[in-house]
C-alpha positions as CSV (number, residue, x, y, z in Angstrom):
1,X,75.5,-49.2,-89.3
2,X,77.7,-46.9,-91.3
3,X,77.3,-44.2,-88.6
4,X,79.1,-46.5,-86.1
5,X,81.8,-47.5,-88.5
6,X,82.8,-44.1,-89.9
7,X,82.4,-41.9,-87.0
8,X,85.3,-39.9,-85.5
9,X,87.6,-41.4,-82.9
10,X,86.7,-39.7,-79.5
11,X,89.3,-41.6,-77.4
12,X,91.9,-38.8,-77.5
13,X,89.2,-36.3,-76.4
14,X,88.1,-38.4,-73.5
15,X,91.7,-39.1,-72.5
16,X,92.4,-35.4,-72.3
17,X,89.3,-34.8,-70.3
18,X,89.7,-37.6,-67.7
19,X,93.5,-37.4,-67.4
20,X,93.6,-33.6,-66.9
21,X,95.1,-32.6,-63.6
22,X,92.4,-30.2,-62.4
23,X,91.9,-31.4,-58.9
24,X,88.6,-33.1,-59.5
25,X,87.9,-36.7,-58.7
26,X,86.9,-39.1,-61.5
27,X,83.2,-39.3,-60.4
28,X,83.0,-35.5,-60.5
29,X,84.3,-35.4,-64.0
30,X,81.9,-38.1,-65.3
31,X,78.7,-37.3,-63.3
32,X,79.1,-33.7,-62.3
33,X,79.5,-32.2,-58.9
34,X,75.8,-32.2,-58.1
35,X,74.9,-35.8,-58.5
36,X,76.5,-37.4,-55.4
37,X,75.6,-34.6,-52.9
38,X,72.0,-34.8,-54.2
39,X,72.0,-38.5,-53.8
40,X,73.3,-38.1,-50.2
41,X,70.6,-35.5,-49.4
42,X,67.9,-37.9,-50.6
43,X,69.4,-40.9,-48.9
44,X,69.9,-39.3,-45.5
45,X,66.7,-37.3,-45.7
46,X,64.7,-40.5,-46.3
47,X,66.6,-42.3,-43.5
48,X,65.9,-39.4,-41.1
49,X,62.2,-39.4,-42.0
50,X,62.0,-43.1,-41.4
51,X,63.7,-42.8,-38.0
52,X,61.4,-39.9,-37.1
53,X,58.2,-41.9,-37.9
54,X,59.5,-45.1,-36.3
55,X,60.0,-43.0,-33.1
56,X,56.5,-41.6,-33.3
57,X,55.0,-45.1,-33.9
58,X,56.8,-46.4,-30.8
59,X,55.1,-43.6,-28.8
60,X,51.7,-44.5,-30.3
61,X,51.3,-41.6,-32.9
62,X,50.3,-42.7,-36.4
63,X,50.6,-39.3,-38.1
64,X,53.6,-37.1,-39.0
65,X,52.4,-34.2,-36.7
66,X,49.9,-33.9,-33.9
67,X,48.7,-36.5,-31.4
68,X,46.8,-38.8,-33.9
């Protein structure tokens, strides 16, 4: 418990970090520039794969490639 009570105050450090005018959005400062684009790639990739397979199922094909 003493580690929580006597640790340094990090509020000024984080205020400097998040209030700095460097042209980045808040989510880019806190999560990095790669997290949201990676999320969108996974989101739209899985959506596209679902749409592709739904179209194939409508046509009667139950596999990703080929006729059957």
